[in-house]
C-alpha positions as CSV (number, residue, x, y, z in Angstrom):
1,X,163.7,89.8,112.1
2,X,163.4,89.0,108.4
3,X,166.2,89.6,106.1
4,X,165.5,91.2,102.9
5,X,166.5,88.3,100.8
6,X,163.7,86.6,102.4
7,X,161.0,88.9,101.1
8,X,162.6,90.7,97.8
9,X,161.5,89.9,94.4
10,X,164.8,88.3,92.8
11,X,163.3,88.2,89.0
12,X,163.4,91.8,88.2
13,X,162.7,92.9,84.7
14,X,165.1,95.8,83.7
15,X,165.9,98.3,80.7
16,X,169.4,99.4,79.8
17,X,170.9,102.6,78.9
18,X,170.1,101.7,75.2
19,X,166.5,101.8,75.6
20,X,164.0,104.9,75.1
21,X,161.5,106.0,77.4
22,X,158.6,104.3,75.1
23,X,160.3,101.2,75.6
24,X,160.4,101.7,79.4
25,X,156.9,102.8,79.3
26,X,155.7,99.6,77.3
27,X,157.4,97.2,79.6
28,X,155.7,98.9,82.5
29,X,152.5,98.3,80.8
30,X,153.0,94.7,80.1
31,X,154.6,93.9,83.6
32,X,151.9,96.0,85.3
33,X,154.7,97.6,87.2
34,X,155.1,101.3,88.1
35,X,159.2,101.4,88.2
36,X,161.9,99.8,86.0
37,X,165.4,99.5,87.0
38,X,168.0,100.8,84.5
39,X,171.2,98.6,84.2
40,X,174.3,98.9,82.4
41,X,175.7,95.3,82.0
42,X,174.5,94.2,85.5
43,X,175.3,97.4,87.1
44,X,172.4,99.3,88.5
45,X,172.6,103.1,87.0
46,X,169.1,104.3,87.5
47,X,165.3,103.7,88.3
48,X,162.4,105.2,86.1
49,X,158.9,105.3,87.7
50,X,155.6,105.9,85.8
51,X,155.8,109.3,87.6
52,X,159.2,110.1,86.2
53,X,157.8,109.5,82.9
54,X,154.9,111.9,83.3
55,X,156.8,114.7,85.0
56,X,160.2,114.5,83.4
57,X,159.3,113.4,80.0
58,X,155.5,114.0,79.0
59,X,155.2,117.3,81.1
60,X,158.2,118.9,79.6
61,X,157.4,117.9,76.2
62,X,160.1,115.4,75.6
63,X,159.4,112.9,72.9
64,X,158.7,109.1,73.8
65,X,162.2,108.4,72.0
66,X,164.3,110.3,74.5
67,X,166.9,108.2,76.2
68,X,166.3,106.9,79.4
69,X,169.3,108.8,80.9
70,X,167.3,111.9,80.3
71,X,164.7,111.1,83.0
72,X,165.9,108.3,85.0
73,X,166.8,108.9,88.8
74,X,170.5,108.2,89.3
75,X,170.7,109.2,92.7
76,X,169.7,105.6,94.3
77,X,168.7,104.7,97.7
78,X,169.7,100.8,97.7
79,X,169.9,97.9,100.3
80,X,171.7,94.8,100.5
81,X,170.0,91.2,100.8
82,X,171.6,90.6,104.3
83,X,170.1,93.8,105.7
84,X,167.0,93.6,108.0
85,X,163.3,94.4,106.9
86,X,163.5,97.1,109.6
87,X,166.6,98.8,107.9
88,X,164.5,98.6,104.8
89,X,161.4,100.1,106.2
90,X,163.5,103.1,107.7
91,X,165.2,103.8,104.6
92,X,161.9,103.8,102.5
93,X,160.1,105.8,105.2
94,X,163.1,108.4,105.4
95,X,163.3,108.7,101.7
96,X,159.7,108.5,101.0
97,X,160.1,105.7,98.4
98,X,158.0,102.8,97.8
99,X,160.3,100.4,96.1
100,X,164.0,99.8,97.1
101,X,166.5,98.1,94.8
102,X,168.5,95.4,96.3
103,X,172.2,95.1,95.3
104,X,175.3,93.3,95.6
105,X,178.1,95.5,95.3
106,X,176.7,97.7,92.3
107,X,175.0,94.5,90.7
108,X,170.9,94.6,90.8
109,X,170.0,91.5,92.5
110,X,166.3,92.2,93.3
111,X,163.6,94.7,94.5
112,X,161.5,95.1,97.7
113,X,158.5,96.9,97.5
114,X,156.1,98.3,100.5
115,X,153.6,95.6,99.2
116,X,156.0,93.0,99.9
117,X,155.8,94.0,103.6
118,X,152.0,94.5,103.4
119,X,151.6,90.7,102.7
120,X,153.6,89.6,105.7
121,X,152.6,89.7,109.0
122,X,155.2,91.6,110.5
123,X,155.0,92.2,114.3
124,X,156.1,95.7,114.8
125,X,154.0,97.2,111.9
126,X,156.9,97.8,109.7
127,X,154.8,98.2,106.7
128,X,152.5,100.8,108.5
129,X,155.5,102.8,109.6
130,X,157.1,103.2,106.2
131,X,153.8,103.9,104.6
132,X,153.0,106.6,107.3
133,X,156.3,108.2,106.5
134,X,155.7,108.2,102.7
135,X,152.3,109.3,102.9
136,X,152.8,111.9,105.2
137,X,155.5,113.5,102.7
138,X,153.1,113.0,99.8
139,X,150.4,114.8,101.6
140,X,152.6,117.7,102.3
141,X,153.7,118.0,98.7
142,X,149.8,118.1,97.7
143,X,149.4,121.0,100.1
144,X,151.9,123.2,98.5
């Protein structure tokens, strides 16, 4: 079974607590990504997704100059580099998340996404399991 360190992306662009929502959105556009980790020094303190920007900033009529702390998720689900890919898939499915920060203590060292599993040939269909768990939750949200 593969370890997370073997499949994670270890060059992760971040923003800090000093940045505002506009700067995060601009970085997302430049990098063509849907999530930006928020760090204080090297400590992971939050994550902001493109969905967070829409729902917690724009839809609530907050200015783009709002600090990231106002909209970031700070209840984080993380994994260590030594964990197995199976553990990561279970966490992602259980918590309906598509991206999982990889930490060493509180320090962000990488990120693993559902796409990282999809491009690998995993014999036990791990990406399919995670995606079905995530998609089922999203489908149920749309029905309400």
